py3Dmol code that shows the C-alpha trace and the ligand (Angstrom):
import py3Dmol

protein = """\
ATOM      1  CA  MET A   1     -97.518  22.263  -9.439  1.00  0.00           C
ATOM      2  CA  GLY A   2    -101.311  22.158  -8.979  1.00  0.00           C
ATOM      3  CA  THR A   3    -100.980  22.407  -5.217  1.00  0.00           C
ATOM      4  CA  PHE A   4     -98.323  25.147  -5.450  1.00  0.00           C
ATOM      5  CA  ASN A   5    -100.562  27.203  -7.753  1.00  0.00           C
ATOM      6  CA  GLU A   6    -103.623  26.686  -5.605  1.00  0.00           C
ATOM      7  CA  ARG A   7    -101.869  27.640  -2.350  1.00  0.00           C
ATOM      8  CA  ALA A   8    -100.134  30.645  -3.944  1.00  0.00           C
ATOM      9  CA  GLU A   9    -103.554  31.846  -5.083  1.00  0.00           C
ATOM     10  CA  LYS A  10    -104.884  31.521  -1.539  1.00  0.00           C
ATOM     11  CA  LEU A  11    -101.932  33.542  -0.237  1.00  0.00           C
ATOM     12  CA  MET A  12    -102.688  36.277  -2.783  1.00  0.00           C
ATOM     13  CA  GLU A  13    -106.316  36.353  -1.623  1.00  0.00           C
ATOM     14  CA  LYS A  14    -105.189  36.668   1.984  1.00  0.00           C
ATOM     15  CA  LEU A  15    -102.728  39.461   1.109  1.00  0.00           C
ATOM     16  CA  SER A  16    -105.430  41.359  -0.811  1.00  0.00           C
ATOM     17  CA  GLU A  17    -107.682  41.092   2.216  1.00  0.00           C
ATOM     18  CA  ILE A  18    -104.912  42.393   4.495  1.00  0.00           C
ATOM     19  CA  ALA A  19    -104.119  45.234   2.074  1.00  0.00           C
ATOM     20  CA  ASP A  20    -107.816  46.206   1.794  1.00  0.00           C
ATOM     21  CA  ASN A  21    -108.052  46.389   5.567  1.00  0.00           C
ATOM     22  CA  ASN A  22    -104.813  48.398   5.734  1.00  0.00           C
ATOM     23  CA  THR A  23    -103.445  46.031   8.364  1.00  0.00           C
ATOM     24  CA  GLU A  24     -99.905  44.771   8.845  1.00  0.00           C
ATOM     25  CA  ALA A  25     -98.953  41.438   7.228  1.00  0.00           C
ATOM     26  CA  ASN A  26     -96.667  39.104   9.140  1.00  0.00           C
ATOM     27  CA  MET A  27     -94.959  37.589   6.086  1.00  0.00           C
ATOM     28  CA  LEU A  28     -93.003  34.948   8.018  1.00  0.00           C
ATOM     29  CA  GLN A  29     -96.206  33.641   9.559  1.00  0.00           C
ATOM     30  CA  LEU A  30     -98.020  33.699   6.207  1.00  0.00           C
ATOM     31  CA  VAL A  31     -95.303  31.870   4.249  1.00  0.00           C
ATOM     32  CA  ASN A  32     -95.005  29.403   7.137  1.00  0.00           C
ATOM     33  CA  CYS A  33     -98.682  28.528   6.681  1.00  0.00           C
ATOM     34  CA  VAL A  34     -98.291  28.185   2.912  1.00  0.00           C
ATOM     35  CA  THR A  35     -95.169  25.997   2.946  1.00  0.00           C
ATOM     36  CA  LEU A  36     -96.673  23.742   5.611  1.00  0.00           C
ATOM     37  CA  ASP A  37     -99.891  23.481   3.601  1.00  0.00           C
ATOM     38  CA  VAL A  38     -97.883  22.550   0.496  1.00  0.00           C
ATOM     39  CA  ILE A  39     -95.619  19.925   2.082  1.00  0.00           C
ATOM     40  CA  ALA A  40     -98.599  18.371   3.937  1.00  0.00           C
ATOM     41  CA  LYS A  41    -100.556  18.083   0.701  1.00  0.00           C
ATOM     42  CA  VAL A  42     -97.891  17.071  -1.822  1.00  0.00           C
ATOM     43  CA  ALA A  43     -95.989  14.729   0.480  1.00  0.00           C
ATOM     44  CA  PHE A  44     -98.715  13.212   2.623  1.00  0.00           C
ATOM     45  CA  GLY A  45    -102.085  14.021   1.028  1.00  0.00           C
ATOM     46  CA  MET A  46    -103.171  16.096   4.048  1.00  0.00           C
ATOM     47  CA  GLU A  47    -105.411  19.160   3.704  1.00  0.00           C
ATOM     48  CA  LEU A  48    -104.491  21.731   6.361  1.00  0.00           C
ATOM     49  CA  ASP A  49    -105.503  25.123   4.859  1.00  0.00           C
ATOM     50  CA  LEU A  50    -103.624  26.996   7.581  1.00  0.00           C
ATOM     51  CA  LEU A  51    -104.297  30.446   6.127  1.00  0.00           C
ATOM     52  CA  ASN A  52    -107.926  29.980   7.108  1.00  0.00           C
ATOM     53  CA  HIS A  53    -107.915  27.314   9.838  1.00  0.00           C
ATOM     54  CA  SER A  54    -105.876  26.987  12.994  1.00  0.00           C
ATOM     55  CA  SER A  55    -103.999  23.751  13.611  1.00  0.00           C
ATOM     56  CA  PRO A  56    -101.546  22.370  16.199  1.00  0.00           C
ATOM     57  CA  PHE A  57     -99.041  21.490  13.416  1.00  0.00           C
ATOM     58  CA  PRO A  58     -97.044  24.756  13.110  1.00  0.00           C
ATOM     59  CA  LYS A  59     -96.414  24.928  16.874  1.00  0.00           C
ATOM     60  CA  ALA A  60     -95.520  21.202  17.061  1.00  0.00           C
ATOM     61  CA  ILE A  61     -92.964  21.541  14.256  1.00  0.00           C
ATOM     62  CA  GLU A  62     -91.437  24.657  15.788  1.00  0.00           C
ATOM     63  CA  THR A  63     -91.145  22.953  19.185  1.00  0.00           C
ATOM     64  CA  CYS A  64     -89.606  19.777  17.717  1.00  0.00           C
ATOM     65  CA  LEU A  65     -87.038  21.840  15.834  1.00  0.00           C
ATOM     66  CA  LYS A  66     -86.158  23.895  18.902  1.00  0.00           C
ATOM     67  CA  GLY A  67     -85.741  20.658  20.864  1.00  0.00           C
ATOM     68  CA  MET A  68     -83.494  19.222  18.163  1.00  0.00           C
ATOM     69  CA  VAL A  69     -81.270  22.308  18.083  1.00  0.00           C
ATOM     70  CA  HIS A  70     -80.943  22.284  21.903  1.00  0.00           C
ATOM     71  CA  TYR A  71     -80.038  18.589  21.843  1.00  0.00           C
ATOM     72  CA  VAL A  72     -77.457  18.979  19.059  1.00  0.00           C
ATOM     73  CA  ARG A  73     -75.826  21.901  20.876  1.00  0.00           C
ATOM     74  CA  ASP A  74     -75.821  20.228  24.285  1.00  0.00           C
ATOM     75  CA  ALA A  75     -76.563  16.524  24.837  1.00  0.00           C
ATOM     76  CA  THR A  76     -77.069  17.181  28.571  1.00  0.00           C
ATOM     77  CA  PHE A  77     -79.851  19.726  27.899  1.00  0.00           C
ATOM     78  CA  GLU A  78     -82.677  17.331  28.802  1.00  0.00           C
ATOM     79  CA  TYR A  79     -81.163  16.473  32.189  1.00  0.00           C
ATOM     80  CA  ILE A  80     -80.979  20.050  33.452  1.00  0.00           C
ATOM     81  CA  PRO A  81     -83.925  20.561  35.884  1.00  0.00           C
ATOM     82  CA  TRP A  82     -84.990  24.027  34.670  1.00  0.00           C
ATOM     83  CA  ASN A  83     -85.318  22.703  31.096  1.00  0.00           C
ATOM     84  CA  ARG A  84     -87.898  20.109  32.191  1.00  0.00           C
ATOM     85  CA  THR A  85     -91.002  22.065  31.095  1.00  0.00           C
ATOM     86  CA  PHE A  86     -89.609  22.634  27.631  1.00  0.00           C
ATOM     87  CA  VAL A  87     -88.360  19.026  27.329  1.00  0.00           C
ATOM     88  CA  ASN A  88     -91.876  17.780  28.148  1.00  0.00           C
ATOM     89  CA  GLU A  89     -93.368  20.147  25.572  1.00  0.00           C
ATOM     90  CA  ALA A  90     -90.870  18.928  22.944  1.00  0.00           C
ATOM     91  CA  ARG A  91     -91.662  15.275  23.764  1.00  0.00           C
ATOM     92  CA  GLU A  92     -95.391  16.003  23.470  1.00  0.00           C
ATOM     93  CA  ALA A  93     -94.838  17.752  20.110  1.00  0.00           C
ATOM     94  CA  CYS A  94     -92.844  14.762  18.780  1.00  0.00           C
ATOM     95  CA  ARG A  95     -95.538  12.384  20.020  1.00  0.00           C
ATOM     96  CA  PHE A  96     -98.196  14.423  18.243  1.00  0.00           C
ATOM     97  CA  LEU A  97     -96.310  14.365  14.922  1.00  0.00           C
ATOM     98  CA  ARG A  98     -95.543  10.645  15.221  1.00  0.00           C
ATOM     99  CA  THR A  99     -99.142   9.745  16.125  1.00  0.00           C
ATOM    100  CA  THR A 100    -100.413  11.716  13.139  1.00  0.00           C
ATOM    101  CA  GLY A 101     -97.812  10.022  10.944  1.00  0.00           C
ATOM    102  CA  ALA A 102     -98.840   6.592  12.238  1.00  0.00           C
ATOM    103  CA  GLN A 103    -102.494   7.279  11.431  1.00  0.00           C
ATOM    104  CA  LEU A 104    -101.696   8.495   7.915  1.00  0.00           C
ATOM    105  CA  ILE A 105     -99.365   5.557   7.237  1.00  0.00           C
ATOM    106  CA  HIS A 106    -101.995   3.101   8.498  1.00  0.00           C
ATOM    107  CA  LYS A 107    -104.700   4.602   6.272  1.00  0.00           C
ATOM    108  CA  ARG A 108    -102.449   4.628   3.206  1.00  0.00           C
ATOM    109  CA  LYS A 109    -101.241   1.051   3.815  1.00  0.00           C
ATOM    110  CA  ILE A 110    -104.824  -0.191   3.876  1.00  0.00           C
ATOM    111  CA  ALA A 111    -105.542   1.710   0.653  1.00  0.00           C
ATOM    112  CA  ILE A 112    -102.456   0.123  -0.991  1.00  0.00           C
ATOM    113  CA  GLU A 113    -103.452  -3.360   0.252  1.00  0.00           C
ATOM    114  CA  ASN A 114    -106.964  -2.846  -1.136  1.00  0.00           C
ATOM    115  CA  GLY A 115    -105.440  -2.004  -4.522  1.00  0.00           C
ATOM    116  CA  GLU A 116    -106.812   1.550  -4.454  1.00  0.00           C
ATOM    117  CA  ASP A 117    -105.324   4.215  -6.676  1.00  0.00           C
ATOM    118  CA  VAL A 118    -102.973   6.047  -4.269  1.00  0.00           C
ATOM    119  CA  PRO A 119    -100.917   9.162  -5.087  1.00  0.00           C
ATOM    120  CA  LYS A 120     -97.229   8.607  -5.936  1.00  0.00           C
ATOM    121  CA  ASP A 121     -96.203  10.918  -3.105  1.00  0.00           C
ATOM    122  CA  ILE A 122     -93.586  10.776  -0.344  1.00  0.00           C
ATOM    123  CA  LEU A 123     -95.942   8.861   1.968  1.00  0.00           C
ATOM    124  CA  THR A 124     -96.300   6.008  -0.544  1.00  0.00           C
ATOM    125  CA  GLN A 125     -92.517   6.055  -1.067  1.00  0.00           C
ATOM    126  CA  ILE A 126     -91.870   5.878   2.696  1.00  0.00           C
ATOM    127  CA  ILE A 127     -94.152   2.833   2.982  1.00  0.00           C
ATOM    128  CA  LYS A 128     -92.615   1.085  -0.034  1.00  0.00           C
ATOM    129  CA  THR A 129     -89.054   1.733   1.164  1.00  0.00           C
ATOM    130  CA  ALA A 130     -89.769   0.268   4.600  1.00  0.00           C
ATOM    131  CA  ALA A 131     -91.770  -2.712   3.350  1.00  0.00           C
ATOM    132  CA  THR A 132     -88.945  -4.793   1.891  1.00  0.00           C
ATOM    133  CA  GLU A 133     -90.242  -7.909   3.692  1.00  0.00           C
ATOM    134  CA  GLU A 134     -93.804  -9.253   3.884  1.00  0.00           C
ATOM    135  CA  ILE A 135     -94.072  -8.681   7.617  1.00  0.00           C
ATOM    136  CA  MET A 136     -93.279  -5.282   9.008  1.00  0.00           C
ATOM    137  CA  THR A 137     -91.302  -5.189  12.241  1.00  0.00           C
ATOM    138  CA  GLU A 138     -91.582  -2.572  14.960  1.00  0.00           C
ATOM    139  CA  GLU A 139     -88.259  -1.214  13.708  1.00  0.00           C
ATOM    140  CA  ASP A 140     -89.711  -0.724  10.206  1.00  0.00           C
ATOM    141  CA  GLU A 141     -92.666   1.158  11.706  1.00  0.00           C
ATOM    142  CA  GLU A 142     -90.326   3.419  13.684  1.00  0.00           C
ATOM    143  CA  PHE A 143     -88.194   3.970  10.568  1.00  0.00           C
ATOM    144  CA  MET A 144     -91.270   5.115   8.635  1.00  0.00           C
ATOM    145  CA  LEU A 145     -92.232   7.525  11.407  1.00  0.00           C
ATOM    146  CA  ASP A 146     -88.667   8.904  11.529  1.00  0.00           C
ATOM    147  CA  ASN A 147     -88.911   9.594   7.801  1.00  0.00           C
ATOM    148  CA  PHE A 148     -92.368  11.118   8.153  1.00  0.00           C
ATOM    149  CA  VAL A 149     -91.193  13.604  10.790  1.00  0.00           C
ATOM    150  CA  THR A 150     -87.961  14.338   8.885  1.00  0.00           C
ATOM    151  CA  PHE A 151     -89.803  15.258   5.686  1.00  0.00           C
ATOM    152  CA  PHE A 152     -92.366  17.318   7.511  1.00  0.00           C
ATOM    153  CA  ILE A 153     -89.731  19.356   9.308  1.00  0.00           C
ATOM    154  CA  ALA A 154     -87.009  19.414   6.609  1.00  0.00           C
ATOM    155  CA  GLY A 155     -89.385  20.463   3.859  1.00  0.00           C
ATOM    156  CA  GLN A 156     -91.084  23.291   5.640  1.00  0.00           C
ATOM    157  CA  GLU A 157     -89.069  25.545   7.974  1.00  0.00           C
ATOM    158  CA  THR A 158     -86.119  25.888   5.585  1.00  0.00           C
ATOM    159  CA  THR A 159     -88.321  26.994   2.707  1.00  0.00           C
ATOM    160  CA  ALA A 160     -90.528  29.310   4.795  1.00  0.00           C
ATOM    161  CA  ASN A 161     -87.533  31.062   6.348  1.00  0.00           C
ATOM    162  CA  GLN A 162     -85.839  31.417   2.969  1.00  0.00           C
ATOM    163  CA  LEU A 163     -88.954  33.051   1.517  1.00  0.00           C
ATOM    164  CA  ALA A 164     -89.342  35.368   4.512  1.00  0.00           C
ATOM    165  CA  PHE A 165     -85.685  36.482   4.343  1.00  0.00           C
ATOM    166  CA  CYS A 166     -86.048  36.997   0.595  1.00  0.00           C
ATOM    167  CA  ILE A 167     -89.160  39.160   1.023  1.00  0.00           C
ATOM    168  CA  MET A 168     -87.394  41.193   3.711  1.00  0.00           C
ATOM    169  CA  GLU A 169     -84.376  41.837   1.447  1.00  0.00           C
ATOM    170  CA  LEU A 170     -86.596  42.686  -1.540  1.00  0.00           C
ATOM    171  CA  GLY A 171     -88.261  45.270   0.685  1.00  0.00           C
ATOM    172  CA  ARG A 172     -84.846  46.739   1.434  1.00  0.00           C
ATOM    173  CA  ASN A 173     -83.658  46.671  -2.190  1.00  0.00           C
ATOM    174  CA  PRO A 174     -86.308  48.278  -4.419  1.00  0.00           C
ATOM    175  CA  GLU A 175     -84.149  48.116  -7.561  1.00  0.00           C
ATOM    176  CA  ILE A 176     -83.742  44.324  -7.191  1.00  0.00           C
ATOM    177  CA  LEU A 177     -87.453  43.972  -6.486  1.00  0.00           C
ATOM    178  CA  GLU A 178     -88.196  45.927  -9.674  1.00  0.00           C
ATOM    179  CA  LYS A 179     -85.921  43.667 -11.758  1.00  0.00           C
ATOM    180  CA  ALA A 180     -87.425  40.475 -10.276  1.00  0.00           C
ATOM    181  CA  LYS A 181     -90.946  41.814 -10.793  1.00  0.00           C
ATOM    182  CA  LYS A 182     -90.197  42.646 -14.427  1.00  0.00           C
ATOM    183  CA  GLU A 183     -88.926  39.111 -15.030  1.00  0.00           C
ATOM    184  CA  VAL A 184     -92.056  37.606 -13.457  1.00  0.00           C
ATOM    185  CA  ASP A 185     -94.246  39.914 -15.576  1.00  0.00           C
ATOM    186  CA  ASP A 186     -92.351  38.936 -18.745  1.00  0.00           C
ATOM    187  CA  VAL A 187     -92.363  35.163 -18.076  1.00  0.00           C
ATOM    188  CA  ILE A 188     -95.711  34.677 -16.302  1.00  0.00           C
ATOM    189  CA  GLY A 189     -97.714  37.783 -17.202  1.00  0.00           C
ATOM    190  CA  MET A 190    -101.435  37.191 -16.567  1.00  0.00           C
ATOM    191  CA  LYS A 191    -101.110  33.399 -16.661  1.00  0.00           C
ATOM    192  CA  GLN A 192    -103.152  31.737 -13.901  1.00  0.00           C
ATOM    193  CA  GLU A 193    -101.446  28.327 -13.798  1.00  0.00           C
ATOM    194  CA  ILE A 194     -97.647  28.462 -13.511  1.00  0.00           C
ATOM    195  CA  SER A 195     -95.961  25.383 -14.985  1.00  0.00           C
ATOM    196  CA  ASN A 196     -92.759  23.625 -14.043  1.00  0.00           C
ATOM    197  CA  ASP A 197     -91.187  24.859 -17.314  1.00  0.00           C
ATOM    198  CA  ASP A 198     -91.986  28.460 -16.375  1.00  0.00           C
ATOM    199  CA  LEU A 199     -89.914  28.101 -13.211  1.00  0.00           C
ATOM    200  CA  GLY A 200     -86.789  27.321 -15.262  1.00  0.00           C
ATOM    201  CA  LYS A 201     -87.243  30.600 -17.136  1.00  0.00           C
ATOM    202  CA  LEU A 202     -87.211  32.713 -13.968  1.00  0.00           C
ATOM    203  CA  ILE A 203     -83.429  33.049 -14.017  1.00  0.00           C
ATOM    204  CA  TYR A 204     -83.077  36.316 -12.108  1.00  0.00           C
ATOM    205  CA  LEU A 205     -85.607  35.304  -9.439  1.00  0.00           C
ATOM    206  CA  SER A 206     -83.762  32.038  -8.991  1.00  0.00           C
ATOM    207  CA  GLN A 207     -80.522  33.987  -8.479  1.00  0.00           C
ATOM    208  CA  VAL A 208     -82.282  36.195  -5.925  1.00  0.00           C
ATOM    209  CA  LEU A 209     -83.433  33.097  -4.006  1.00  0.00           C
ATOM    210  CA  LYS A 210     -79.948  31.550  -4.102  1.00  0.00           C
ATOM    211  CA  GLU A 211     -78.354  34.793  -2.952  1.00  0.00           C
ATOM    212  CA  THR A 212     -80.864  34.865  -0.071  1.00  0.00           C
ATOM    213  CA  LEU A 213     -79.697  31.392   0.989  1.00  0.00           C
ATOM    214  CA  ARG A 214     -76.072  32.502   0.727  1.00  0.00           C
ATOM    215  CA  ILE A 215     -76.635  35.509   2.982  1.00  0.00           C
ATOM    216  CA  TYR A 216     -79.111  33.759   5.312  1.00  0.00           C
ATOM    217  CA  PRO A 217     -78.492  29.982   5.184  1.00  0.00           C
ATOM    218  CA  THR A 218     -81.682  28.527   6.606  1.00  0.00           C
ATOM    219  CA  ALA A 219     -79.938  25.243   7.457  1.00  0.00           C
ATOM    220  CA  PRO A 220     -76.519  26.495   8.532  1.00  0.00           C
ATOM    221  CA  GLY A 221     -75.446  23.266  10.221  1.00  0.00           C
ATOM    222  CA  THR A 222     -76.156  19.611  10.545  1.00  0.00           C
ATOM    223  CA  SER A 223     -74.954  16.735  12.702  1.00  0.00           C
ATOM    224  CA  ARG A 224     -73.441  13.304  12.273  1.00  0.00           C
ATOM    225  CA  ASP A 225     -73.084  10.345  14.619  1.00  0.00           C
ATOM    226  CA  ILE A 226     -69.411   9.418  14.461  1.00  0.00           C
ATOM    227  CA  LYS A 227     -69.002   5.674  15.115  1.00  0.00           C
ATOM    228  CA  GLU A 228     -65.202   5.522  15.058  1.00  0.00           C
ATOM    229  CA  ASP A 229     -62.356   8.017  15.446  1.00  0.00           C
ATOM    230  CA  MET A 230     -61.701   9.891  12.223  1.00  0.00           C
ATOM    231  CA  MET A 231     -59.153  12.335  10.862  1.00  0.00           C
ATOM    232  CA  ILE A 232     -60.608  14.941   8.525  1.00  0.00           C
ATOM    233  CA  ASP A 233     -58.155  17.341   6.934  1.00  0.00           C
ATOM    234  CA  GLY A 234     -55.813  16.945   9.902  1.00  0.00           C
ATOM    235  CA  VAL A 235     -58.614  17.384  12.476  1.00  0.00           C
ATOM    236  CA  HIS A 236     -59.165  14.509  14.910  1.00  0.00           C
ATOM    237  CA  ILE A 237     -62.875  13.698  15.366  1.00  0.00           C
ATOM    238  CA  PRO A 238     -63.465  11.355  18.319  1.00  0.00           C
ATOM    239  CA  GLY A 239     -65.726   8.340  17.713  1.00  0.00           C
ATOM    240  CA  GLY A 240     -68.913   7.541  19.642  1.00  0.00           C
ATOM    241  CA  VAL A 241     -70.200  11.099  19.709  1.00  0.00           C
ATOM    242  CA  SER A 242     -72.877  13.087  17.981  1.00  0.00           C
ATOM    243  CA  CYS A 243     -71.047  15.823  16.180  1.00  0.00           C
ATOM    244  CA  ALA A 244     -72.414  19.176  15.079  1.00  0.00           C
ATOM    245  CA  VAL A 245     -70.950  19.936  11.676  1.00  0.00           C
ATOM    246  CA  SER A 246     -70.968  23.303  10.008  1.00  0.00           C
ATOM    247  CA  LEU A 247     -71.886  23.188   6.352  1.00  0.00           C
ATOM    248  CA  LEU A 248     -68.615  24.840   5.493  1.00  0.00           C
ATOM    249  CA  LEU A 249     -66.801  21.789   6.864  1.00  0.00           C
ATOM    250  CA  LEU A 250     -69.188  19.477   5.021  1.00  0.00           C
ATOM    251  CA  ASN A 251     -68.387  21.280   1.775  1.00  0.00           C
ATOM    252  CA  VAL A 252     -64.670  20.750   2.414  1.00  0.00           C
ATOM    253  CA  ILE A 253     -65.276  17.024   2.965  1.00  0.00           C
ATOM    254  CA  ASN A 254     -67.459  16.665  -0.125  1.00  0.00           C
TER     255      ASN A 254
END
"""
ligand_1 = """\
43
HEM
C -84.457 26.225 1.262
C -84.798 24.974 1.347
C -83.961 23.880 1.936
C -82.710 23.914 2.493
C -81.790 25.119 2.682
C -82.389 22.569 2.890
C -81.189 22.203 3.485
C -80.895 20.935 3.907
C -79.658 20.537 4.550
C -78.481 21.455 4.834
C -79.737 19.226 4.833
C -78.692 18.381 5.556
C -77.857 17.631 4.604
C -76.890 16.736 5.332
O -76.952 16.600 6.561
O -76.093 16.143 4.634
C -81.028 18.763 4.375
C -81.476 17.478 4.483
C -82.716 17.045 4.051
N -83.694 17.803 3.436
Fe -83.554 19.745 2.982
N -83.432 21.750 2.579
C -84.426 22.490 2.003
C -85.653 22.063 1.553
C -86.105 20.764 1.636
C -87.387 20.297 1.143
C -88.421 21.180 0.436
C -87.468 18.972 1.446
C -88.554 17.976 1.187
C -89.572 18.138 0.428
C -86.249 18.604 2.131
C -85.950 17.356 2.606
C -84.777 17.004 3.192
C -84.477 15.660 3.670
C -85.388 14.451 3.586
C -83.180 15.684 4.192
C -82.396 14.521 4.737
C -82.450 14.447 6.214
C -81.617 13.303 6.729
O -80.582 12.974 6.150
O -82.024 12.749 7.744
N -85.448 19.713 2.222
N -81.707 19.826 3.808
"""
view = py3Dmol.view(width=600, height=400)
view.addModel(protein, "pdb")
view.setStyle({"model": 0}, {"cartoon": {"style": "trace"}})
view.addModel(ligand_1, "xyz")
view.setStyle({"model": 1}, {"stick": {}})
view.zoomTo()
view.show()
């Protein structure tokens, strides 16, 4: 919660600055910076401060995600000649994220080995999960990097887009904005540090956020590697393929 409070405060400072200068605020870009700052800090102990410093991270994440979506939609995408430039960019972006991950993992592993007091964050968890044996294999290293990239991407874009859609809809629905604002005023008031318990009391705001996800699902699909042929609800799914699954179908299965 400390990091969330601190980054929210920085966003408020930035918005005040923008308002004072009477300039336009690109809310998607701003919340993108904040969510990336938060996930980098709470999951991996990285200080990015993207509202005030530029960094190659946002672009690398965006490019990796675009590459992933292209690949899921069409496995032949990378072999089509006119996609070459983008494929190279996506490879470079993945390499950048993985190299950064490898450096962070290396630093944290040394700290753990030296018995230093390390944060109980996702990075420590990733290392502990992979290190089931004394000696780490190349496969374990790759597994850790897969998890690093997954958390970085999964924890950021979804949340940033949800917040941006929510802000857009609040702008379009002044009466809902008023109700949400009143709840925040009642629960938080002038309090500087918002606690985890406070979040549970923001019932209406939570409903607004869930409704935003319902109208604009920020992760509308996912994919599964199907090893063998399967029948799901009378539908034949051939084995040996990567299968894009809509969440609606996943809900039916679950
Ligand atoms: C609005 C916010 C979010 C939405 C809508 C969302 C949605 C999803 C969806 C639909 C999946 C796929 C589930 C599946 O394939 O079975 C997923 C997976 C995942 N999400 Fe999120 N997520 C959000 C935020 C986060 C955050 C904040 C984190 C981490 C801090 C996170 C970490 C993950 C991870 C690790 C996976 C598993 C990926 C895998 O199985 O390889 N997500 N999320």
